[in-house]
C-alpha positions, 0 to 999 in steps of 0.5 A: 500499500502506498503511503504519501510522504509528509509533505504530500499527506499534509497537503492532501489532509488540509482539504475541508478540515476547517479554518481551525486546521489552517490556523493550527498550521500557520500559527505558532509552530515552536512549542506544540505539545506532543500529546493532545494539548487540549486534553483536560489537565488537573488544576493547581487546587480545587476550583470554584469554577470549571468553565467561564464566559466573558461578556465583553462590552466593547467601547467602555460602558459608563459605570455611573450610568449603569451599576454605580450610583453617584448622588453627588454627581446628580447634586453638582450637575453642571459644576466643575469637577472639584479635584484634579483630573488625571494627568493623562486623558484621552481628550478634554472634558468639561463640567460634571454631567449627571446620569440621565437614568434613575437608579433603584434598589433591587434584590435582597442585597438592595444593590442600586441599578439604573433603569438601563438594566431592568432585567439584569437587575433581577439577578443582582443577588447572584452578582458580585459587583467590583466598583474599584476597577482601574487600568493604565491606558485611556485608548481603546487599543491599549486598553483592549490588549491590557484587558485581554492579555495583561499587556497594553504594548506587547503581543501576549497570550490572551486570558482565554489561551492561558485558561485553556493552556492551564486546564485543557478542554472537557470535550476532545471534539471542540476547541477549548476556547471559542470567541463569538463575533469578536471585534477586528479593531483595536488589536483584533486577533491579538485579543484572542491569540495564543502568542507564544503559547502553542497554537492549540490554545488560541481562540477559535473565532465564529464570525466577527463583529461585522457579521450577524451572529446568524452567520457566525459559523466555523468556515468550511466545516463540511467537506462535500468532496471527501467522505469521512471514511477517506479522511480517516484513512488520510489521518491514519496514513499521516500518523503512520508516516509521522511515526516513521519520521520520528523514529529516525529523527526524534520527537518533532513537537511542531509537526505533532501540533499540526497533526493534532489540529487536523485531528481536532478539525476532523472531529469538529465536523461532527460535533460543531454543527450540533453545537451551533444548531439552535433549532434544537432549542425550545421556542420558550428558550429562544424567546427567553434570549430574545431571538424573536425580537430584532433588537435582542436577536443578535446578541441573544443568539451569541449568548445562547450559543455560548451556553451550548458551547459551555455545556458541551465542555468548551472551557472558555467562551467570549461573546462581544457586544460590538459593531465593526468598530466600537459600541459603548463609546458615547463621546456624544449622544450618551442617552441615545447610544447607551439606551440602544446598547443596553436594550440589545444586551440586557435581556440576553444577559439576564436570560443567560444567568437564569438559564445557567442557574436553572440548569445547575450550571451557574454554580461552577460557571464563572460569568464575567461582564465588563468593558475595557474601561469606564467613562468620565463623570464629566461631559464631552462633546456638546455636553451630552457625552462622556470620555474614556475613563480607565481611572475607575469603573465597574465590572461584575462576576456571577456564579463560579464561586463569587459572593452573590449580592455583594459589592466590592470597592467604589470610585470617588463621590463623583465616579472619576477615580477608583478609591476604595477596594481598588482592583487593577486589571492584573488583580482581576486576572489573578482572581479569575484564574484563582476561581478556575483553580489556577495560581496566577504565579504558577501558571507560567510558560518559558519563552525567550529565556524567561517565564511569562505569565498572564499577570507578569510580575503583578496581580493579587487575588481579591479574596473578599469577593470569593465565597 
């Protein structure tokens, strides 16, 4: 029987194996694992969460208009900010601007939520709010990279890549890290890339921010030209050829990484279409996520797809609320822009929290909500917008071992600077990894002569938010 050489086998096997196979072939080839790199791995210690989802609000939602009420901002509307503004600002701002929305208490915890999020407000007793977030970059590009990779000026692995590198996946027929409709602006693929980690840990994108979630699919997942039986024969021949090659030359990790990506892509042909098929969901579930409403359908579909991936063993899923450029970036026309944005995401996010909880998944699924920064309490534009504000903003966590109905930290009386319970982005990353059972100081990868980690030489776990 004729066995093709390695070059011929790789060329033939690439046909129809899907975009992940191509990504595995072209991306970092230097340190792929010899054994299946996505095989489940034991955590450093008993985890609170087994899987997680990041609800990314691109552009920077305003904390003082959503989840952190500032009564003094209302009182002093139109007056100058009474303290020094940051030395580095994205653009000049004017006087204080009160929130156009009313806040009211919700849940047993009584957390104040604006009328922008009436549906999420019903779940505050499951949510842990962190109001003292702060970062280091006032520009979208740098802030996105910092949020996703821990660095705002170097190419580093994304947090989803670090999580899958540390824990692997629970389903050998799906990627460990999926990102749905990711943004291509402000860092683009770098925000879900694996950088110097093996290519198997990069995010698998479904569509992008300029594509409707209806069309967010793994490209070329079906092979109409070559049967699955023939593909299996190709893989078997490839493995035989590979073993013979390594018998004479020794282990070749880069080659093993390529082969592993082909094999995963082969398995995905059967598993991925099932995960993407929302027709299997009941009409009640589809309505819950807002798929029957053109306002909520796009983001609702992302959230429902994310739940289906999570329950099938995908370790890390990101969904992005973004258009082709930015979404929550209201330098002007704040009321119109934030109203539109909140209407699109409020119902689907609440549905996701409810659905995970009633399925028994929320307890060990970590849900993370936030943007790359907040917005200033001072006005911009024609007095109806807010500028970027990395000095103080809000993120929240739910499920996965955090304290529900709990608020940690605060910005100052007007909402400009993180003041109490300050949490840097590095601290947020350290805490997320801790909840997943990973020690951020031990999760390292040797590259270019040093050990790298998501938090670099920084970061502390925020123990106060852990149940």
